C-alpha positions as a printed NumPy array, in Angstrom:
array([[ 14.553, 175.476, 181.545],
       [ 13.845, 171.853, 180.7  ],
       [ 12.632, 170.888, 177.226],
       [ 10.568, 168.025, 175.83 ],
       [ 10.575, 166.603, 172.319],
       [  7.608, 166.427, 169.951],
       [  8.087, 163.891, 167.159],
       [  6.018, 162.833, 164.168],
       [  7.044, 160.266, 161.558],
       [  6.259, 160.055, 157.851],
       [  6.866, 156.484, 156.713],
       [  7.061, 155.522, 153.04 ],
       [  6.275, 151.86 , 152.365],
       [  6.64 , 150.358, 148.893],
       [  3.822, 147.963, 148.008],
       [  4.626, 144.409, 146.902],
       [  2.757, 144.491, 143.6  ],
       [  4.144, 142.788, 140.496],
       [  3.913, 145.984, 138.453],
       [  4.175, 149.722, 139.052],
       [  1.318, 151.935, 140.193],
       [  0.426, 153.599, 136.875],
       [  1.94 , 151.299, 134.226],
       [  2.724, 147.632, 133.55 ],
       [  6.502, 147.852, 134.12 ],
       [  7.932, 145.325, 136.594],
       [  8.087, 146.426, 140.208],
       [ 11.329, 144.684, 141.153],
       [ 14.461, 145.631, 143.077],
       [ 17.972, 144.85 , 141.833],
       [ 17.461, 144.633, 138.065],
       [ 19.903, 146.347, 135.695],
       [ 19.452, 150.146, 135.747],
       [ 16.792, 151.657, 133.498],
       [ 15.464, 148.329, 132.212],
       [ 12.017, 148.362, 133.879],
       [ 10.808, 151.585, 132.255],
       [  8.228, 152.723, 129.699],
       [  6.831, 156.032, 128.346],
       [  4.477, 156.358, 131.354],
       [  7.083, 156.065, 134.126],
       [  9.603, 158.011, 132.005],
       [  7.13 , 160.895, 131.8  ],
       [  7.008, 160.996, 127.982],
       [  4.596, 163.543, 126.448],
       [  1.206, 162.048, 125.63 ],
       [  1.526, 159.042, 127.962],
       [ -1.321, 158.484, 130.427],
       [ -1.36 , 156.8  , 133.851],
       [ -3.682, 153.86 , 134.604],
       [ -4.162, 153.033, 138.304],
       [ -3.058, 149.566, 139.458],
       [ -6.047, 147.878, 141.21 ],
       [ -3.777, 145.577, 143.232],
       [ -1.859, 148.597, 144.576],
       [ -5.142, 150.064, 145.834],
       [ -6.077, 146.728, 147.43 ],
       [ -2.73 , 146.54 , 149.256],
       [ -2.996, 150.169, 150.37 ],
       [ -6.483, 149.538, 151.758],
       [ -5.225, 146.413, 153.58 ],
       [ -2.526, 148.506, 155.24 ],
       [ -5.03 , 151.18 , 156.256],
       [ -7.446, 148.651, 157.758],
       [ -4.624, 146.959, 159.699],
       [ -3.671, 150.394, 161.069],
       [ -7.231, 151.089, 162.267],
       [ -7.872, 153.857, 159.738],
       [-11.148, 155.185, 158.367],
       [-11.334, 154.453, 154.635],
       [-12.771, 157.275, 152.554],
       [-15.128, 156.062, 149.834],
       [-13.855, 158.778, 147.486],
       [-10.383, 160.307, 147.25 ],
       [ -8.455, 162.345, 144.696],
       [ -4.96 , 162.117, 143.211],
       [ -2.917, 165.301, 142.903],
       [  0.244, 166.55 , 141.239],
       [  3.085, 167.598, 143.537],
       [  5.549, 169.708, 141.551],
       [  9.276, 169.789, 142.186],
       [ 12.37 , 169.325, 140.063],
       [ 14.915, 166.604, 140.687],
       [ 16.989, 164.584, 138.178],
       [ 15.308, 161.283, 139.13 ],
       [ 11.752, 162.654, 138.785],
       [ 11.129, 162.45 , 135.013],
       [  7.825, 164.35 , 134.888],
       [  9.039, 167.099, 137.274],
       [  5.969, 166.266, 139.36 ],
       [  4.884, 163.328, 141.476],
       [  1.401, 161.822, 141.436],
       [  0.256, 161.648, 145.046],
       [ -2.763, 162.48 , 147.201],
       [ -3.072, 165.741, 149.092],
       [ -6.327, 167.269, 150.318],
       [ -8.427, 164.102, 150.022],
       [ -6.391, 160.986, 150.969],
       [ -8.   , 157.544, 150.85 ],
       [ -7.501, 156.835, 154.59 ],
       [ -7.394, 158.882, 157.81 ],
       [ -7.608, 158.796, 161.612],
       [ -5.899, 155.523, 162.498],
       [ -3.623, 154.379, 165.335],
       [ -1.23 , 151.71 , 166.518],
       [ -0.177, 150.783, 170.036],
       [  3.431, 150.442, 171.113],
       [  4.81 , 148.849, 174.265],
       [  7.722, 150.576, 176.004],
       [ 10.561, 148.743, 177.703],
       [  8.897, 149.143, 181.121],
       [  5.738, 147.4  , 179.875],
       [  3.622, 150.568, 179.567],
       [  1.573, 150.904, 176.401],
       [  0.973, 154.024, 174.34 ],
       [ -1.321, 154.713, 171.411],
       [  0.226, 156.661, 168.524],
       [ -2.365, 158.242, 166.249],
       [ -2.074, 158.144, 162.46 ],
       [ -3.246, 161.326, 160.772],
       [ -3.513, 160.008, 157.218],
       [ -2.37 , 157.42 , 154.702],
       [ -2.141, 158.35 , 151.059],
       [ -1.03 , 156.608, 147.876],
       [  1.667, 157.923, 145.595],
       [  4.373, 156.936, 143.13 ],
       [  8.029, 156.674, 144.107],
       [ 10.729, 158.688, 142.363],
       [ 13.766, 157.17 , 140.671],
       [ 17.138, 156.917, 142.351],
       [ 20.257, 159.062, 141.94 ],
       [ 23.563, 157.243, 142.484],
       [ 26.664, 159.322, 143.163],
       [ 30.172, 158.202, 142.227],
       [ 33.062, 157.837, 144.677],
       [ 36.284, 159.853, 144.891],
       [ 37.474, 158.28 , 141.623],
       [ 34.228, 158.958, 139.783],
       [ 32.766, 162.449, 140.021],
       [ 29.65 , 161.589, 137.988],
       [ 26.104, 161.016, 139.234],
       [ 23.871, 158.382, 137.659],
       [ 20.086, 158.181, 137.458],
       [ 18.266, 154.828, 137.65 ],
       [ 14.563, 155.143, 136.843],
       [ 13.61 , 151.536, 137.603],
       [ 12.125, 152.723, 140.92 ],
       [ 10.14 , 155.567, 139.304],
       [  6.457, 154.67 , 139.534],
       [  6.822, 152.076, 142.3  ],
       [  3.591, 152.142, 144.34 ],
       [  3.923, 153.686, 147.797],
       [  1.789, 154.423, 150.794],
       [  2.882, 157.322, 152.975],
       [  1.821, 156.833, 156.593],
       [  1.801, 160.123, 158.509],
       [  1.614, 160.003, 162.302],
       [  0.336, 162.691, 164.608],
       [  3.1  , 164.321, 166.709],
       [  2.335, 161.896, 169.56 ],
       [  5.849, 160.449, 169.859],
       [  7.796, 161.773, 172.836],
       [ 11.199, 160.08 , 172.669],
       [ 13.68 , 158.513, 170.227],
       [ 12.91 , 155.074, 171.703],
       [  9.179, 155.506, 171.061],
       [  9.972, 156.488, 167.461],
       [ 11.967, 153.282, 166.99 ],
       [  9.247, 151.146, 168.592],
       [  6.574, 152.79 , 166.41 ],
       [  8.599, 152.164, 163.264],
       [  9.258, 148.534, 164.223],
       [  5.591, 147.933, 164.998],
       [  4.576, 149.501, 161.702],
       [  7.062, 147.348, 159.816],
       [  5.862, 144.161, 161.569],
       [  2.222, 144.844, 160.653],
       [  2.938, 145.669, 156.991],
       [  5.105, 142.574, 156.535],
       [  2.583, 140.402, 158.414],
       [ -0.271, 141.285, 156.034],
       [  1.986, 140.817, 152.989],
       [  1.949, 144.325, 151.502],
       [  5.611, 145.286, 152.16 ],
       [  8.857, 143.292, 152.541],
       [ 10.152, 145.438, 155.425],
       [ 13.614, 145.818, 153.883],
       [ 14.967, 149.13 , 155.167],
       [ 18.408, 148.592, 153.604],
       [ 16.937, 148.35 , 150.093],
       [ 14.722, 151.366, 150.759],
       [ 11.362, 149.613, 150.499],
       [ 10.571, 151.075, 153.928],
       [ 11.866, 154.577, 154.673],
       [ 11.237, 157.145, 157.352],
       [ 11.234, 160.94 , 157.528],
       [ 11.204, 162.269, 161.099],
       [  9.819, 165.685, 162.09 ],
       [ 11.333, 166.853, 165.38 ],
       [ 10.719, 169.954, 167.481],
       [ 11.262, 170.891, 171.109],
       [  9.235, 172.993, 173.54 ],
       [  9.416, 173.937, 177.231],
       [  8.319, 171.002, 179.377],
       [  4.56 , 171.144, 179.998],
       [  3.877, 173.636, 177.183],
       [  1.173, 172.847, 174.615],
       [  2.671, 175.105, 171.943],
       [  4.589, 173.391, 169.134],
       [  8.095, 174.576, 168.298],
       [  9.683, 174.987, 164.86 ],
       [ 10.369, 171.566, 163.43 ],
       [ 13.275, 170.167, 161.457],
       [ 12.803, 167.15 , 159.211],
       [ 15.356, 164.337, 158.977],
       [ 15.018, 162.72 , 155.572],
       [ 15.178, 159.048, 154.521],
       [ 16.52 , 157.233, 157.574],
       [ 16.844, 153.536, 156.727],
       [ 17.422, 151.544, 159.922],
       [ 15.691, 151.257, 163.282],
       [ 18.916, 151.984, 165.157],
       [ 19.675, 155.043, 163.029],
       [ 16.128, 156.382, 163.512],
       [ 16.683, 156.405, 167.26 ],
       [ 20.235, 157.787, 167.071],
       [ 19.352, 160.5  , 164.516],
       [ 16.459, 161.762, 166.64 ],
       [ 18.597, 161.655, 169.804],
       [ 21.205, 163.838, 168.098],
       [ 18.641, 166.239, 166.632],
       [ 16.89 , 166.78 , 169.979],
       [ 20.252, 167.528, 171.608],
       [ 21.202, 169.893, 168.767],
       [ 17.976, 171.862, 169.062],
       [ 18.151, 172.119, 172.858],
       [ 21.767, 173.317, 172.702],
       [ 20.859, 175.847, 170.   ],
       [ 17.905, 177.31 , 171.931],
       [ 19.76 , 177.42 , 175.267],
       [ 22.553, 179.263, 173.491],
       [ 20.138, 181.979, 172.373],
       [ 19.625, 180.713, 168.816],
       [ 16.466, 179.689, 166.965],
       [ 15.557, 176.454, 165.233],
       [ 14.851, 177.016, 161.537],
       [ 12.452, 174.901, 159.494],
       [ 14.614, 172.826, 157.205],
       [ 15.278, 169.368, 155.843],
       [ 18.345, 167.608, 157.266],
       [ 20.229, 164.404, 156.486],
       [ 21.633, 161.944, 159.025],
       [ 25.315, 161.   , 158.705],
       [ 25.53 , 157.59 , 160.413],
       [ 29.344, 157.527, 160.417],
       [ 29.662, 160.829, 162.29 ],
       [ 26.326, 160.42 , 164.115],
       [ 25.205, 163.95 , 163.225],
       [ 22.432, 165.586, 161.215],
       [ 23.31 , 168.26 , 158.654],
       [ 21.378, 170.727, 156.55 ],
       [ 20.144, 169.458, 153.182],
       [ 17.791, 172.302, 152.141],
       [ 15.349, 174.777, 153.635],
       [ 11.995, 173.157, 154.229],
       [  9.358, 173.726, 151.569],
       [  5.784, 174.632, 152.447],
       [  2.793, 172.992, 150.742],
       [  2.319, 175.99 , 148.421],
       [  5.866, 175.539, 147.11 ],
       [  4.768, 172.277, 145.52 ],
       [  1.855, 173.897, 143.613],
       [ -0.521, 171.008, 144.304],
       [ -3.529, 170.632, 142.036],
       [ -5.83 , 167.684, 141.175],
       [ -4.321, 165.174, 138.719],
       [ -6.288, 165.791, 135.479],
       [ -5.488, 162.368, 133.975],
       [ -6.951, 160.284, 136.826],
       [-10.591, 160.186, 137.967],
       [-11.453, 160.142, 141.693],
       [-10.618, 156.865, 143.436],
       [-13.905, 155.227, 144.492],
       [-13.757, 152.378, 147.031],
       [-17.22 , 150.822, 147.271],
       [-18.4  , 149.081, 150.445],
       [-18.658, 145.628, 148.85 ],
       [-15.029, 145.669, 147.711],
       [-13.944, 147.075, 151.063],
       [-15.708, 144.218, 152.895],
       [-14.009, 141.625, 150.69 ],
       [-10.581, 143.169, 151.43 ],
       [-11.321, 143.12 , 155.174],
       [-12.25 , 139.425, 154.978],
       [ -8.979, 138.611, 153.192],
       [ -6.818, 140.017, 156.024],
       [ -5.155, 137.525, 158.383],
       [ -5.514, 137.766, 162.17 ],
       [ -3.229, 140.634, 163.158],
       [ -0.04 , 140.266, 165.271],
       [ -1.386, 141.812, 168.505],
       [ -4.258, 139.326, 168.626],
       [ -1.963, 136.381, 167.849],
       [  0.511, 137.514, 170.51 ],
       [ -2.262, 137.695, 173.114],
       [ -3.401, 134.192, 172.186],
       [  0.154, 132.826, 172.483],
       [  0.433, 134.267, 176.006],
       [ -2.993, 132.949, 177.033],
       [ -3.089, 129.546, 175.315],
       [  0.58 , 128.537, 175.511],
       [  1.686, 130.338, 178.71 ],
       [  4.464, 132.182, 176.861],
       [  6.038, 135.343, 178.189],
       [  5.069, 138.583, 176.477],
       [  8.652, 138.837, 175.165],
       [  8.682, 135.336, 173.626],
       [  5.282, 135.888, 172.041],
       [  6.446, 139.24 , 170.621],
       [  9.513, 137.621, 169.023],
       [  7.405, 134.897, 167.414],
       [  4.848, 137.307, 165.92 ],
       [  7.422, 139.579, 164.306],
       [  7.196, 137.215, 161.349],
       [  3.929, 135.604, 160.284],
       [  5.697, 132.535, 158.894],
       [  7.573, 132.108, 162.171],
       [  4.352, 132.346, 164.193],
       [  2.754, 129.719, 161.947],
       [  5.9  , 127.545, 162.233],
       [  5.674, 127.704, 166.047],
       [  1.987, 126.722, 166.058],
       [  2.654, 123.824, 163.686],
       [  5.479, 122.661, 165.974],
       [  3.223, 122.792, 169.039],
       [  0.491, 120.834, 167.246],
       [  2.999, 117.999, 166.559],
       [  4.708, 118.143, 169.961],
       [  3.179, 116.672, 173.125],
       [  5.515, 118.55 , 175.478],
       [  5.46 , 122.063, 176.926],
       [  4.811, 124.829, 174.331],
       [  7.238, 127.018, 176.31 ],
       [ 10.01 , 124.497, 175.66 ],
       [  9.25 , 124.565, 171.932],
       [  9.245, 128.38 , 171.94 ],
       [ 12.613, 128.549, 173.729],
       [ 14.159, 126.021, 171.334],
       [ 12.894, 127.864, 168.239],
       [ 13.831, 131.369, 169.459],
       [ 17.191, 130.666, 171.128],
       [ 18.559, 127.785, 169.069],
       [ 16.805, 127.397, 165.715],
       [ 16.745, 131.111, 164.86 ],
       [ 20.337, 131.446, 166.098],
       [ 21.585, 128.776, 163.689],
       [ 19.556, 130.251, 160.821],
       [ 21.217, 133.585, 161.527],
       [ 24.713, 132.026, 161.598],
       [ 24.031, 130.314, 158.273],
       [ 22.52 , 133.54 , 156.849],
       [ 19.309, 131.682, 155.996],
       [ 15.699, 132.75 , 156.15 ],
       [ 13.065, 130.443, 157.605],
       [ 11.721, 129.849, 154.101],
       [ 15.222, 128.835, 152.874],
       [ 15.703, 126.125, 155.503],
       [ 14.594, 122.574, 154.703],
       [ 13.635, 122.081, 158.37 ],
       [  9.898, 121.625, 158.906],
       [  7.922, 122.274, 162.086],
       [  7.316, 118.533, 162.488],
       [ 11.106, 117.991, 162.446],
       [ 11.573, 120.363, 165.399],
       [  8.746, 118.565, 167.233],
       [ 10.375, 115.179, 166.523],
       [ 13.746, 116.383, 167.82 ],
       [ 12.203, 117.738, 171.028],
       [ 10.403, 114.427, 171.571],
       [ 13.727, 112.576, 171.233],
       [ 15.069, 114.814, 174.013],
       [ 12.003, 114.238, 176.201],
       [ 12.281, 110.455, 175.771],
       [ 15.953, 110.534, 176.736],
       [ 17.098, 109.246, 173.345],
       [ 19.429, 112.268, 172.988],
       [ 20.499, 114.995, 175.387],
       [ 19.372, 118.592, 174.93 ],
       [ 22.996, 119.589, 174.398],
       [ 23.434, 117.081, 171.558],
       [ 20.118, 118.218, 170.055],
       [ 21.33 , 121.837, 170.056],
       [ 24.968, 121.373, 169.087],
       [ 24.976, 118.339, 166.779],
       [ 21.547, 117.479, 165.399],
       [ 19.902, 120.874, 164.79 ],
       [ 22.897, 122.408, 162.937],
       [ 23.02 , 119.294, 160.721],
       [ 19.297, 119.643, 159.965],
       [ 19.665, 123.318, 159.03 ],
       [ 22.841, 122.921, 156.936],
       [ 22.193, 119.629, 155.144],
       [ 18.603, 118.595, 155.86 ],
       [ 17.56 , 115.176, 157.122],
       [ 15.275, 113.833, 159.818],
       [ 16.374, 113.901, 163.484],
       [ 16.202, 110.116, 163.969],
       [ 18.238, 109.498, 160.818],
       [ 20.937, 111.938, 161.99 ],
       [ 21.034, 110.341, 165.459],
       [ 21.621, 106.867, 163.968],
       [ 24.075, 108.067, 161.314],
       [ 26.247, 109.988, 163.791],
       [ 25.845, 107.616, 166.736],
       [ 24.371, 110.246, 169.037],
       [ 22.055, 108.096, 171.175],
       [ 22.207, 109.219, 174.805],
       [ 24.07 , 106.965, 177.234],
       [ 21.642, 106.067, 180.013],
       [ 23.031, 102.679, 181.028],
       [ 24.288, 103.049, 184.62 ],
       [ 27.018, 100.41 , 184.384],
       [ 28.488, 102.105, 181.328],
       [ 28.233, 105.532, 182.953],
       [ 29.88 , 104.309, 186.198],
       [ 33.012, 103.295, 184.271],
       [ 33.136, 106.688, 182.544],
       [ 32.583, 108.528, 185.861],
       [ 35.42 , 106.578, 187.571],
       [ 37.824, 107.577, 184.772],
       [ 36.736, 111.209, 185.176],
       [ 37.401, 111.048, 188.941],
       [ 40.959, 109.832, 188.353],
       [ 41.622, 112.722, 185.963],
       [ 40.085, 115.381, 188.255],
       [ 41.524, 114.827, 191.722],
       [ 41.018, 118.442, 192.813],
       [ 37.262, 118.213, 192.204],
       [ 37.17 , 114.936, 194.183],
       [ 38.984, 116.598, 197.099],
       [ 36.607, 119.554, 196.911],
       [ 33.618, 117.185, 197.14 ],
       [ 35.091, 115.385, 200.138],
       [ 35.786, 118.626, 202.021],
       [ 32.324, 118.371, 203.589],
       [ 31.201, 121.876, 202.569],
       [ 27.799, 121.583, 200.814],
       [ 28.436, 124.476, 198.404],
       [ 31.776, 122.983, 197.389],
       [ 30.152, 119.577, 196.976],
       [ 27.5  , 120.977, 194.618],
       [ 30.12 , 122.888, 192.633],
       [ 32.318, 119.772, 192.342],
       [ 29.438, 117.609, 191.12 ],
       [ 28.509, 120.188, 188.455],
       [ 32.118, 120.36 , 187.319],
       [ 32.394, 116.568, 187.091],
       [ 29.132, 116.343, 185.152],
       [ 30.647, 118.784, 182.674],
       [ 33.789, 116.658, 182.378],
       [ 31.787, 113.488, 181.718],
       [ 29.629, 115.318, 179.159],
       [ 32.796, 116.532, 177.476],
       [ 34.279, 113.019, 177.478],
       [ 31.105, 111.555, 175.938],
       [ 30.594, 114.499, 173.565],
       [ 27.324, 115.346, 175.273],
       [ 25.862, 111.851, 175.031],
       [ 25.777, 111.03 , 178.766],
       [ 22.386, 111.463, 180.432],
       [ 22.873, 114.503, 182.737],
       [ 19.887, 113.611, 184.946],
       [ 21.385, 110.184, 185.742],
       [ 24.844, 111.716, 186.23 ],
       [ 23.478, 114.144, 188.816],
       [ 22.588, 111.204, 191.075],
       [ 25.327, 108.827, 189.968],
       [ 28.421, 110.987, 190.57 ],
       [ 27.73 , 111.613, 194.319],
       [ 26.918, 107.918, 194.677],
       [ 30.237, 106.832, 193.12 ],
       [ 32.162, 109.427, 195.144],
       [ 30.599, 108.269, 198.402],
       [ 31.238, 104.604, 197.625],
       [ 34.897, 105.144, 196.735],
       [ 35.713, 107.43 , 199.655]])
């Protein structure tokens, strides 16, 4: 019997507000433990929550961007469970009446096919604190409550995901949208975006759902895919061996690439949900909703389509550029200052500029390079002032590391391209003397060998001139010199 997987994801996204969801404590990662706390987020008796308006605005933005229906009225609830980093022993969340439902996003598989993944609901809630466990030399556990009360949205998909790859693509798409609209920083390592995966298997073609296991708090795209791959294999092996899948919560061990039991899965009644008595219903009136809609930027899918249509980019290049809103804006600013092919600008930004930023461990916002600087550098290449190789290997790294305008760097480092034929002829003749085998190969008469020899000699001249020789002129000049000196 063949089996198929049924997968649904629950994604927790922290909202980028200045303060927490129910109090005025700072919402900030990395501060000293237990410094951003107050009686409200510590769960002190008599303290009362006050809902953060900005958190609601950001949550609504996320729901609109994910094509959800916004409910005009929703209710907060108490979800009861005990854990050392949950001070109140309950979490304020939404249960029966969430603020948003019935959304969807579209993913594109590696073969170019598209699939719509439905979103069942989005609800607001507060995050718990964080428990830190000591190493082999320290057997203690420590509780940091700075994160307690951080505003979250939980985005719950329908079980429409059929493979580990689709789960990864869904999570990446979700992350790109939330970062694009400015409500989440997309940092999985710091835990501001986390994923719980519900996985079950069933006989291929069946419409009956199997017993699901939940993998808790996976914090990287690669691990999401690998954890689900393992869990599907585990369940199939278990069922084929005559066993049964039990409903439970599991953890993913990335070092061993396995999932392991954490606890038996709770049902909704185990949490003893009831309406939060200290918060009134959340009312989102139509006027406020319209103003939030108007404040949203054009979304990534629309921008990507425009890049393909207006700039003749490939779908892949356009997708890379729209993963980051600032990068997409940087590309458009470059194109507006550059009279050449937009495709050339896209290639240079994606392959070279982003590569150097990555090597230097810099974000786009950290670099002093402006879009107009990239346009100026590309124009210098187009005019033949510098070669593309020099632009990539000498000028661009200098711009990223130390700043400065392309023309200034060219003059300071003496990088102007050599296009004078008489000067190049002398350099070519010296290269021919040093590379007799390539000369013999050219003179063998075989066209393939001739082409190979010319390419090799161009490389030698470029090496000799540190990339400053004009390769277009060399392509014609080297055969000419070889034929004349035969």
